SESETI-825828 format. One line per field, with one value per residue: residue in three letters; y negated, z, x negated of N, C-alpha, C in turn. Coordinates in steps of 0.1 Angstrom, whole numbers. Each point is the difference from the previous one (the first is absolute). Last residue first. Layout:
BEGIN
resn c(ALA ...)
n.v c(Y ...)
n.w c(Z ...)
n.u c(X ...)
ca.v c(Y ...)
ca.w c(Z ...)
ca.u c(X ...)
c.v c(Y ...)
c.w c(Z ...)
c.u c(X ...)
! end
This chain:
BEGIN
resn c(LYS LYS ASP LYS THR LYS LYS TYR TYR LYS HIS TYR ASP LYS ASN SER ILE ASP LEU LYS ASN LEU VAL VAL GLY LEU ILE ASN VAL ASN SER LYS GLY LEU VAL GLU PHE GLY LYS ILE VAL THR GLU THR GLU LEU ASN ARG ALA ALA VAL VAL LEU ILE CYS GLY ASP VAL TYR GLN SER LEU ILE GLN ALA ASP ALA GLY MET LEU LEU PRO PRO ALA ASP ILE ILE ILE HIS ASP PHE TYR GLN LYS LEU GLU LYS PHE PHE SER VAL PHE LEU ASN SER GLU ILE ILE LYS SER PRO ASN THR CYS ILE LYS GLY ALA THR LEU ILE TYR LEU ASN GLU ASP LEU THR THR LEU VAL THR ASP GLU PHE LYS LYS ASN ASP ILE PHE ILE ASP SER LEU GLY ILE ASP ASN SER LEU LYS PHE PHE LYS HIS VAL ASP PRO LYS ARG GLN HIS CYS ASP ILE LEU VAL THR LYS GLU GLY SER GLN ALA MET LEU MET SER LEU ASN ALA ALA VAL VAL THR LYS GLY GLU LYS PHE GLY ALA SER THR VAL MET ILE VAL LYS VAL ASP LYS LYS SER SER ILE ILE LYS ILE ASN SER LYS LEU VAL ARG TYR ALA ASP LEU SER LEU SER ASP LEU ILE LYS ASN GLN LYS ALA LYS PRO ILE THR GLY LEU ILE ASN LEU ARG LEU TYR LYS LYS ILE ASP LYS GLU SER LYS ILE THR SER ASP PHE TYR GLU ILE LEU PHE ILE THR GLY ILE SER ILE ILE VAL GLY LEU PHE LEU ALA ILE SER LEU ILE LEU THR ASN SER ALA LYS SER THR SER TYR TYR LEU GLU ALA LYS ASP LEU ILE ASP ALA ASN GLY SER PRO TYR ILE ILE LYS ALA GLN GLU MET PHE SER GLU SER VAL ALA LYS VAL LEU LYS LEU THR THR ILE THR ASN ASP GLY SER VAL SER ILE ARG LEU ILE GLN THR ASN ASP LYS PRO ILE VAL LYS ILE LYS SER GLN ILE GLN ALA PRO THR LEU LEU GLY GLY ILE LYS ILE SER ALA GLU GLN ALA VAL VAL ASN SER THR VAL ILE GLU SER TYR THR LYS LEU LEU ASN GLN TYR LEU MET ILE ASN SER TYR GLN ALA GLN ASP ASP THR LYS GLN GLY THR LYS GLY PHE ILE ILE SER THR ARG ALA ASP TYR VAL PRO LYS ALA VAL TYR PHE ILE TYR GLY SER ALA LEU LEU VAL THR ALA LEU THR ILE ILE LEU LEU ILE TRP ILE LYS ARG LYS ILE ILE TYR ILE MET GLU LYS LEU THR PHE SER GLU SER LYS LYS MET)
n.v c(-1247 38 23 34 44 25 22 40 41 19 29 45 29 25 38 13 -4 31 0 -7 -16 -24 -18 -14 -21 -21 19 2 35 40 48 40 -3 8 44 16 -6 32 39 -2 7 44 22 -6 9 -23 -25 -30 -50 -25 -31 -29 -34 -39 -31 -38 -24 23 30 46 34 29 46 31 12 33 51 41 11 -13 -47 -28 -40 -54 -55 -52 -58 -52 -58 -45 -12 -10 16 47 30 13 36 44 20 19 45 33 11 33 50 34 5 25 47 25 16 36 13 -39 -34 -51 -42 -24 -47 -51 -51 -50 -50 -46 -23 25 27 31 24 31 19 10 -32 -26 23 22 44 43 50 28 -25 -26 25 20 -25 -12 10 22 0 -34 -15 -3 4 40 30 -7 15 46 44 41 10 -39 -39 -46 -51 -53 -55 -55 -57 -53 -31 -21 23 36 36 35 32 35 37 34 33 35 35 33 34 36 35 41 50 40 28 0 -22 -54 -58 -52 -44 -52 -49 -41 -17 -19 -11 -19 -10 36 25 -16 6 41 5 -19 25 33 -14 -8 36 15 -24 11 37 -7 -21 22 6 12 24 51 45 14 17 4 -32 -19 -23 -18 -5 30 25 43 49 47 29 -23 -38 9 18 -29 -24 34 44 41 53 48 30 31 -14 -10 35 17 -24 6 39 1 -19 28 34 -14 -9 37 23 -17 11 43 9 -13 29 37 -8 -4 40 22 -14 15 45 21 5 7 19 48 37 34 -10 -18 11 52 30 31 19 41 40 36 -2 23 13 -34 -24 18 -9 -42 -8 13 -29 -38 7 5 -39 -25 17 -8 -41 -5 19 -25 -36 0 -2 -5 -3 -8 -10 -10 -22 -5 -21 -17 -47 -33 2 34 38 30 36 27 39 25 35 43 29 27 40 38 10 -6 13 34 -1 -28 13 20 -28 -19 25 -3 -39 -3 21 -20 -50 -47 -14 2 -34 -36 5 -12 -45 -18 2 -35 -22 22 -4 -41 -5 21 -21 -34 13 10 -35 -21 35 34 32 17 1 3 6 0 -18 -10 -9 -13 -4 -8 -2 -19 4 -9 8 10 -8 -5 -33 -46 -18 -5 -35 -42 -9 -14 -45 -30 -5 -27 -47 -19 -6 -37 -44 -13 -13 -43 -38 -21 -43 -10 20 -20 -38 7 11 -35 -25 20 17 37 27 12 24 24 19 36)
n.w c(804 20 34 -11 -5 39 21 -18 12 43 7 -11 30 34 -8 -8 -42 -47 -53 -49 -45 -29 -49 -40 -49 -45 -51 -55 -43 -31 -3 24 47 26 13 37 44 16 19 45 34 12 28 47 23 20 36 36 -9 -47 -46 -51 -39 -42 -46 -46 -40 -36 -34 -5 32 -5 -12 34 28 -16 -6 38 45 27 12 19 -13 1 5 -7 -4 -15 4 -12 -39 -45 -39 -2 -18 -46 -14 7 -32 -39 0 -4 -42 -27 21 36 38 -7 -3 39 27 -6 14 26 33 11 26 27 26 13 27 24 29 14 26 44 14 -42 -54 -47 -55 -43 -35 -18 -33 -42 -30 -27 7 13 22 39 37 34 40 28 26 31 50 47 51 44 9 -2 -33 -45 -16 -15 -43 -33 -46 -21 15 -2 21 15 19 0 13 9 41 45 44 8 -31 8 32 -13 -24 24 19 -28 -12 33 5 -31 5 32 2 -17 -46 -33 -13 -3 -12 -23 -33 -23 -29 -2 4 -16 25 37 31 15 39 42 13 19 46 28 8 33 45 16 15 44 34 9 28 46 20 -16 -38 -36 -35 6 23 51 17 1 -22 -35 -26 -45 -37 -13 -37 -18 -2 15 37 40 16 18 44 37 15 17 -3 -40 -5 14 49 32 43 32 23 36 41 28 26 41 37 22 30 44 32 20 35 44 23 18 41 38 16 26 45 30 15 36 44 18 16 43 49 55 45 21 39 46 48 34 29 12 17 20 23 12 8 -32 -52 -40 -1 2 -40 -31 7 -12 -46 -18 6 -28 -44 -6 0 -39 -34 1 -17 -46 -21 0 -31 -51 -32 24 35 51 46 53 38 50 47 39 -7 -26 -51 -27 -39 -38 -44 -37 -38 -39 -24 21 -6 -38 2 22 -17 3 15 38 48 37 31 -21 -17 30 11 -30 2 33 -9 -30 12 18 45 22 -3 29 43 8 6 43 42 25 31 40 34 25 37 41 28 28 41 36 25 32 33 7 0 -34 -35 -51 -41 -54 -53 -36 -48 -38 -51 -49 -57 -51 -56 -55 -47 -53 -56 -39 -6 17 -13 -47 -22 2 -30 -43 -4 -5 -43 -31 2 -21 -47 -16 5 -29 -43 -7 -6 -39 -8 34 -3 -28 16 28 -21 -20 27 10 -44 -40 -49 -48 -36 -46 -51 -42)
n.u c(-885 -20 24 32 -15 -10 35 15 -22 9 36 -5 -23 22 38 44 25 -1 7 17 -22 -42 -19 -39 -22 -6 -4 6 -1 -6 14 -15 -2 39 8 -23 18 30 -18 -14 31 9 -30 3 48 45 21 -23 -7 8 -8 1 -22 -1 -18 -3 10 38 20 -15 16 39 -2 -8 36 31 -3 10 0 -40 -8 43 32 9 11 -18 -3 -18 -7 3 38 19 -25 -8 33 0 -27 16 29 -18 -14 33 17 -21 -2 -4 29 41 -2 -6 37 41 43 29 32 17 -15 -35 -6 -15 -2 -23 -13 -7 35 23 34 8 10 -4 1 17 12 -37 -27 26 18 5 1 -37 -35 11 15 -28 -11 42 53 26 -12 5 -14 -29 -49 -26 15 -12 -42 -13 1 -15 -8 -20 -35 -17 17 -15 -3 -19 -10 -23 -19 -3 -1 31 -1 -30 12 29 -18 -20 27 15 -30 -9 32 0 -32 -6 -7 25 -6 -42 -41 6 10 10 -17 -2 -12 -23 -54 -51 -46 -22 34 27 -12 13 44 12 -5 33 40 -1 3 42 25 -5 23 44 9 1 38 45 39 44 20 -12 -22 -17 -45 -58 -39 -39 -46 -33 -31 -44 -34 -26 -17 16 -9 -17 25 42 2 -3 38 37 21 8 0 -7 -5 -19 -16 34 21 -22 2 38 0 -24 20 31 -16 -13 34 21 -23 4 39 4 -21 23 34 -13 -10 36 19 -21 10 41 3 -15 26 0 -3 14 -14 -16 -20 -38 -35 -19 -42 -46 -52 -42 -26 -6 -15 6 46 31 9 31 45 15 9 42 37 4 16 47 27 2 29 46 16 5 38 40 4 -19 -36 -52 -49 -27 -35 -23 -37 -26 -28 -26 -32 -28 11 32 11 27 16 36 23 18 -24 -1 37 1 -24 19 49 55 42 3 14 -14 -34 -39 -33 -31 -39 -36 -27 -33 -41 -31 -16 4 2 -42 -32 4 -18 -45 -9 8 -28 -22 26 7 -33 -1 30 -11 -32 15 20 -29 -17 29 23 41 48 41 34 -14 -40 -9 14 45 32 43 30 33 17 19 19 17 34 8 10 27 37 -8 -43 -8 21 -20 -35 12 11 -36 -19 24 -5 -37 2 25 -19 -35 12 16 -28 -27 -18 -32 -42 -31 -23 -38 -41 -25 -29 -42 -23 -9 -15 16 34 16 21 0)
ca.v c(-10 -5 -10 -13 -5 -5 -12 -11 -3 -8 -14 -6 -6 -14 -1 3 -12 0 4 9 -2 11 -4 9 6 -11 4 -7 -11 -12 -11 3 -2 -14 -4 4 -10 -12 3 -1 -14 -5 4 -9 6 9 4 13 7 1 13 1 14 3 11 7 -7 -8 -13 -7 -6 -14 -9 -1 -10 -13 -10 -3 5 15 4 6 13 11 12 12 12 11 14 -1 4 -5 -15 -7 -2 -11 -12 -5 -3 -14 -9 -1 -10 -14 -7 0 -7 -14 -5 -3 -14 -1 13 5 10 13 2 9 14 7 15 7 15 4 -5 -8 -12 2 -11 -4 -3 12 7 -9 0 -10 -11 -13 -7 10 7 -10 -6 10 1 -3 -6 3 5 10 -6 2 -13 -8 5 -5 -14 -3 -14 -1 13 4 15 8 15 9 14 10 15 7 5 -10 -9 -9 -9 -9 -9 -10 -9 -8 -10 -9 -8 -9 -9 -10 -10 -13 -8 -3 -6 9 13 10 14 6 13 10 12 -4 12 -3 5 3 -12 -7 7 -2 -14 0 7 -9 -11 6 4 -13 -3 9 -4 -12 3 7 -10 -5 5 -8 -14 -7 -8 0 -7 9 9 -3 11 -2 -13 1 -11 -11 -11 -8 9 12 -4 -6 10 7 -8 -13 -4 -13 -12 -5 -9 5 4 -12 -5 10 -3 -13 1 8 -9 -11 6 4 -12 -7 7 -3 -14 -1 5 -9 -11 5 2 -13 -6 7 -5 -15 -2 -7 6 -8 -14 -5 -9 -1 11 -5 -14 -8 -2 -8 -3 -13 -9 4 -7 -4 12 7 -7 3 14 1 -6 9 12 -4 -2 13 7 -7 2 14 0 -7 8 12 -5 3 -7 9 -6 8 -4 10 0 4 3 15 6 -3 -4 -14 -2 -13 -2 -11 -4 -9 -12 -7 -7 -11 -10 -7 8 -5 -10 2 11 -6 -6 10 5 -9 1 13 0 -8 7 10 13 2 -3 12 10 -4 3 15 4 -3 12 7 -9 3 14 1 -8 7 11 -6 -4 13 5 -8 -13 0 -11 4 5 -10 6 -3 11 -5 9 -3 4 -1 3 2 -4 6 -9 4 0 10 13 4 -1 11 13 1 3 14 8 -1 8 14 4 0 11 13 2 2 14 10 3 13 2 -8 7 12 -3 -5 12 7 -8 1 -8 -10 1 -2 -12 2 -11 -6)
ca.w c(-7 -11 6 2 -14 -6 8 -5 -14 0 4 -10 -11 4 1 14 6 14 10 11 5 9 12 7 13 9 13 10 6 0 -7 -14 -6 -2 -11 -13 -3 -4 -14 -9 -2 -8 -14 -6 0 -11 -8 4 9 13 7 14 3 14 6 12 3 12 -1 -11 4 5 -12 -8 6 0 -7 -14 -3 -3 -11 5 5 -10 9 -5 8 -4 4 5 14 10 -2 5 14 2 -4 10 12 -2 0 14 6 -3 -12 -10 4 1 -13 -7 3 -4 0 -13 0 -2 -9 -10 4 -12 0 -10 -1 -8 -14 -3 8 14 9 11 11 8 3 9 14 2 9 -5 -4 -6 -12 -10 -8 -12 -10 3 -12 -12 -11 -10 -12 0 1 10 14 3 2 14 4 14 4 -6 3 -12 3 -10 3 -4 0 -7 -13 -11 -1 11 -3 -11 5 8 -9 -6 10 3 -11 -2 12 -3 -10 3 4 14 7 1 -5 9 -2 13 1 9 0 0 3 -2 -13 -8 -2 -11 -12 -2 -5 -14 -7 0 -10 -13 -3 -3 -14 -8 -1 -8 -14 -4 -1 13 5 11 -5 -6 -12 -8 7 -1 11 5 8 12 -1 8 9 -6 -2 -12 -11 -2 -4 -13 -10 -2 -10 5 13 2 -5 -11 -7 -12 -8 -5 -11 -11 -8 -6 -11 -11 -5 -8 -13 -8 -5 -9 -13 -5 -4 -12 -11 -2 -8 -13 -8 -3 -10 -13 -4 -3 -13 -8 -13 -11 3 -13 -5 -15 -7 -7 4 -10 2 -11 2 -5 11 10 12 -2 -2 13 9 -3 3 15 4 -4 9 14 0 -1 13 10 -4 4 15 4 -2 10 14 7 -8 -7 -10 -12 -8 -11 -7 -14 -8 0 8 15 6 4 14 3 14 2 13 5 -8 3 13 -2 -8 8 2 -7 -10 -13 -9 -8 8 6 -11 -3 11 -1 -11 4 10 -6 -3 -15 -5 4 -10 -13 0 -1 -13 -9 -6 -8 -11 -9 -5 -10 -12 -6 -7 -11 -9 -6 -8 -12 2 -1 7 9 12 7 12 12 6 9 11 6 14 9 13 8 14 9 11 13 11 -2 -5 5 14 6 -3 10 13 0 0 14 9 -3 6 15 4 -4 9 14 0 1 14 1 -12 2 10 -6 -9 8 7 -10 -3 11 11 5 14 6 8 14 7 11)
ca.u c(7 -8 -10 6 3 -12 -4 8 -3 -13 4 8 -9 -4 -14 -3 -5 6 -10 6 14 2 8 9 -4 -3 5 -7 8 -9 7 1 -14 -2 10 -7 -11 7 4 -11 -2 11 -2 -10 -14 -5 11 4 -9 5 -3 5 3 -1 8 -6 -13 -2 7 -6 -13 3 3 -12 -9 5 -10 3 14 0 -10 -12 2 -2 1 7 -3 9 -4 -14 -2 10 1 -12 1 10 -6 -9 8 5 -12 -5 9 -6 5 -10 -12 3 3 -13 -4 -14 -6 -2 -11 5 12 -3 1 5 -1 9 -1 -11 1 -12 1 0 -6 9 -7 -3 13 8 -6 -10 4 -4 13 10 -6 -6 11 3 -11 -14 -6 9 -9 6 6 15 7 -7 4 14 -1 3 -1 4 5 13 1 -3 0 7 -3 10 -3 11 -4 3 -11 1 11 -5 -10 7 7 -11 -4 11 2 -11 0 11 -4 5 -12 1 12 12 -3 -6 3 -2 7 -5 8 14 8 14 4 -12 -7 7 -4 -14 -2 4 -11 -12 2 0 -13 -6 4 -6 -14 0 2 -13 -12 -4 -13 -4 -2 12 -3 12 11 12 4 14 4 8 7 12 2 7 -9 5 5 -9 -13 2 3 -13 -8 -5 5 -7 6 -7 10 4 -12 -6 9 -1 -12 1 9 -7 -10 7 4 -12 -6 9 -2 -13 0 8 -8 -11 6 4 -12 -6 8 -3 -14 1 6 -10 -1 5 -3 -2 10 0 7 12 3 7 14 6 14 5 0 10 -4 -14 -9 0 -9 -14 -2 -1 -12 -11 1 -5 -14 -7 1 -9 -14 -3 0 -12 -12 1 -1 12 11 9 8 1 11 1 13 -1 13 1 11 -1 -13 0 -4 -6 -3 -10 -4 10 -1 -12 1 9 -7 -10 -12 -13 5 -7 7 10 10 9 7 11 10 6 9 11 7 8 -6 0 13 9 -3 5 14 1 -4 10 6 -10 -1 11 0 -11 4 11 -6 -6 10 6 -11 -1 -6 -14 -6 -11 6 9 6 -6 -8 -10 -4 -13 0 -12 4 -12 2 -10 -5 5 -10 -10 5 13 1 -8 6 11 -6 -5 12 5 -9 1 13 -2 -9 7 11 -5 -6 11 2 7 8 12 8 5 10 12 6 8 12 9 -5 8 0 -13 -2 0 -7 8)
c.v c(-13 -11 -5 -11 -14 -7 -6 -13 -13 -4 -9 -14 -7 -6 -15 -1 2 -12 -1 4 9 -2 13 -7 9 6 -11 3 -7 -12 -13 -11 3 -3 -14 -3 3 -12 -12 2 -2 -15 -5 3 -9 6 10 6 13 8 0 14 0 14 1 10 7 -5 -9 -15 -9 -7 -14 -9 -2 -11 -14 -11 -3 5 14 5 6 14 12 11 12 13 9 14 -1 2 -6 -15 -8 -3 -12 -13 -6 -5 -15 -9 -2 -10 -14 -8 0 -8 -15 -6 -3 -14 -1 13 7 10 14 1 10 15 6 15 5 15 5 -4 -9 -13 4 -10 -5 -3 12 6 -8 0 -10 -12 -14 -7 10 7 -10 -6 9 1 -4 -5 3 4 11 -7 1 -14 -9 5 -5 -15 -3 -14 0 13 5 15 8 15 9 14 8 14 8 5 -10 -11 -11 -10 -10 -10 -11 -11 -9 -11 -11 -10 -11 -10 -10 -11 -14 -8 -3 -8 9 13 8 15 6 12 11 12 -5 14 -1 5 2 -12 -8 7 -3 -14 1 7 -9 -10 6 2 -14 -3 9 -5 -12 4 7 -8 -6 5 -9 -14 -5 -8 3 -6 8 10 -3 13 -3 -14 2 -11 -12 -11 -7 7 12 -5 -6 11 7 -7 -15 -5 -12 -12 -7 -8 5 3 -12 -5 10 -3 -13 1 6 -10 -11 5 3 -13 -6 6 -4 -15 -1 4 -11 -12 4 1 -14 -6 6 -5 -14 -2 -8 8 -9 -16 -5 -9 -2 12 -6 -14 -8 -1 -10 -3 -14 -10 3 -6 -4 12 6 -7 3 14 2 -5 10 12 -4 -1 13 7 -6 3 14 0 -7 8 12 -3 3 -7 11 -7 10 -5 9 0 3 5 15 4 -3 -3 -15 -1 -13 -2 -12 -6 -11 -13 -8 -8 -13 -11 -7 9 -6 -9 1 10 -7 -6 11 5 -9 2 13 0 -7 7 10 14 4 -3 13 10 -4 4 15 4 -2 12 6 -10 2 13 1 -7 8 11 -6 -4 13 6 -7 -14 2 -13 5 6 -11 6 -5 11 -7 10 -4 5 0 2 3 -6 8 -9 4 2 11 13 6 0 11 13 1 4 15 9 0 9 15 5 1 12 13 3 3 14 10 5 13 2 -7 7 12 -4 -3 13 7 -8 2 -8 -12 2 0 -12 3 -10)
c.w c(7 -8 -11 5 2 -13 -6 8 -5 -15 0 4 -10 -10 2 2 15 7 14 10 11 7 9 11 6 14 10 14 11 5 -2 -8 -15 -7 -3 -12 -13 -4 -6 -14 -10 -2 -9 -15 -7 3 -11 -8 4 9 14 5 15 3 15 6 11 2 11 -1 -11 3 4 -12 -8 6 1 -5 -15 -3 -4 -11 6 7 -10 10 -5 7 -5 4 4 14 10 -1 6 15 3 -3 11 12 -1 1 15 7 -1 -12 -10 3 1 -13 -7 2 -4 1 -14 -1 -2 -10 -12 4 -13 1 -9 -2 -9 -15 -1 8 14 9 11 13 9 5 10 15 1 9 -5 -6 -6 -13 -10 -9 -12 -12 4 -13 -12 -10 -9 -11 1 1 10 14 4 4 15 5 14 5 -4 3 -13 4 -9 4 -5 -3 -6 -14 -12 0 10 -4 -11 6 8 -9 -6 10 3 -11 -1 11 -3 -9 3 5 14 7 -1 -6 11 -2 14 1 8 1 2 2 -1 -14 -8 -4 -13 -13 -2 -6 -15 -8 -1 -11 -14 -4 -4 -15 -10 -1 -9 -15 -5 -2 14 6 11 -3 -7 -13 -8 8 -3 11 6 7 12 0 8 11 -7 -3 -12 -13 -4 -6 -14 -11 -3 -12 3 13 2 -7 -11 -8 -14 -9 -6 -12 -11 -9 -8 -12 -11 -6 -9 -14 -9 -6 -11 -14 -6 -5 -13 -12 -3 -8 -14 -8 -4 -11 -14 -5 -5 -14 -8 -13 -11 1 -14 -4 -15 -7 -6 6 -12 2 -11 3 -4 12 11 13 -1 0 13 8 -3 4 15 5 -3 9 14 0 -1 14 11 -1 5 16 5 -1 10 15 6 -7 -7 -9 -12 -8 -11 -6 -14 -8 0 8 15 7 3 15 2 15 0 14 5 -9 2 13 -2 -8 8 3 -8 -11 -13 -10 -8 7 5 -11 -3 10 -2 -12 4 10 -6 -3 -15 -6 3 -10 -14 -1 -2 -15 -10 -7 -10 -12 -11 -7 -11 -13 -8 -9 -13 -11 -7 -10 -13 2 -1 6 10 13 7 12 13 7 8 12 6 14 9 15 8 14 8 11 13 13 -1 -4 5 15 6 -2 10 13 0 1 14 9 -2 7 15 5 -3 9 14 -1 2 14 0 -12 2 9 -7 -9 8 6 -10 -2 12 12 6 15 5 8 15 7)
c.u c(1 6 -9 -10 7 3 -12 -3 7 -3 -13 3 8 -9 -4 -15 -3 -6 7 -11 3 13 2 7 11 -4 -4 6 -9 7 -8 7 0 -13 -2 9 -7 -9 8 4 -12 -2 11 -2 -10 -14 -5 13 7 -9 5 -2 4 4 -3 9 -8 -14 -3 6 -6 -13 2 3 -13 -9 5 -10 3 14 1 -9 -13 2 -1 -1 8 -4 11 -5 -15 -3 9 1 -12 1 9 -7 -9 7 5 -12 -4 9 -7 3 -11 -13 3 2 -14 -5 -15 -8 0 -12 3 11 -3 0 6 -2 11 -2 -12 0 -12 2 1 -8 9 -8 -2 13 8 -5 -11 6 -3 12 10 -4 -5 10 4 -9 -14 -7 8 -11 6 7 15 7 -6 5 14 1 4 -1 5 6 14 0 -2 -1 8 -5 11 -3 12 -4 1 -11 1 10 -5 -9 7 7 -11 -4 11 2 -11 1 11 -3 5 -13 -3 11 13 -3 -6 4 -3 9 -6 10 14 8 15 3 -13 -8 5 -5 -14 -3 3 -12 -12 2 -1 -15 -7 2 -8 -15 -2 1 -12 -13 -3 -13 -5 -4 12 -2 13 11 12 4 14 4 7 6 13 1 6 -10 4 4 -9 -14 1 1 -13 -7 -3 6 -8 7 -8 10 3 -12 -6 8 -3 -12 1 8 -8 -10 7 4 -12 -5 9 -2 -13 0 7 -8 -11 5 3 -12 -5 8 -4 -14 1 5 -10 -1 5 -2 -3 12 0 6 12 3 6 15 5 14 5 1 10 -6 -14 -9 -1 -10 -15 -3 -3 -14 -11 1 -6 -15 -7 1 -9 -15 -3 -1 -12 -13 0 -1 14 11 9 10 1 12 0 13 -4 12 -1 12 1 -13 0 -4 -8 -2 -10 -4 9 -1 -13 1 8 -7 -10 -11 -12 5 -6 6 11 12 10 9 12 11 7 11 13 9 10 -6 1 14 9 -3 7 15 1 -3 10 6 -10 -1 11 -1 -10 5 10 -7 -6 10 5 -11 -2 -6 -15 -6 -10 5 8 8 -6 -8 -11 -3 -13 3 -13 5 -12 1 -10 -6 7 -9 -10 5 13 2 -7 8 12 -5 -3 13 5 -8 2 13 -2 -8 7 11 -5 -5 11 2 8 9 13 9 7 12 12 6 9 13 10 -7 7 1 -15 -4 1 -8)
! end
């Protein structure tokens, strides 16, 4: 299995953008699960508070005595805090609330906060029920004051604020839960995206073609609505393809070109058709022949009839001029597959087929053959002996690398002149794609 190499930051961002739907789905799912937990499983947590003030009140004393009294009780606040959370206070409070909670449970719920530079001690307790929580804070404060009186008989303590349910901490907790769920959702989804990418063994880029096929890249066609009308980016891509083929043809006579692929859904017919149209538009007399007898598609692309075509020339002895179809471009001719025959190999292996191609070479500047997939029978391999060059179309993220390599090996056995690869259906959201074509145009 082919595994991806390490990713650059730019590639990571591109990969995440490509599979943004995974991030959205997983993140939404985690948030929904967290919301379900909050509303149907989690219990709300309430916080009840009361404040106690220490010191002798109602007595007339001089300033020095009053100051000494304040400092005494401020120093005692830590001691009083320990009394609040003591086991004795917890036991008494448990009795006061009818044993609803054990002393240990009560101790775990008590929070004591001495206010700095004051004689005030705040006692708070938490609970999942408003009534029980209020009862508990009252029971704890009363038990504490009773024990404080026993320990410090001369001391004085009064309730400053009556027990009150100040607020519910459930909102804060819910926000935290949802935040954690959101964070986990993003992390899990990004991990999932890169895990899928890591184990994706399809051909994805020009880098993969160079690494696994070691062939020239003739062109890179963007993923778009692959119809007769091309957008500017697709048109530029096909112009680059045509230019590269022209450069190769100038070095070696390449008139008959076979366009094929390893398997289905690679877009070879669309590539063959658009290439033929561009060649015809440049003033070169071109014929496109559909040799995929088992599953013809050329006539569908041009919206033509397939009632008569290539097979009829050899089965019913029809003449080429009676079967070939003209188009709006005077230089472009289309020969559809014609009647579907049970054994197309018999036709393309015949001597008549060889003669047929020799005659076509006398009338056309370019003969483009839309051939069957390489791994779908021997037809493409047989056709390769009649051509001057072959173009292998590989769609990005379609076939497994091993499948494409097997198709390439079939061509290798035929000793055909492989002109190169067309990387088809590439996602144009990648900024590098646009940069590639900008550089190509600038060079021209």
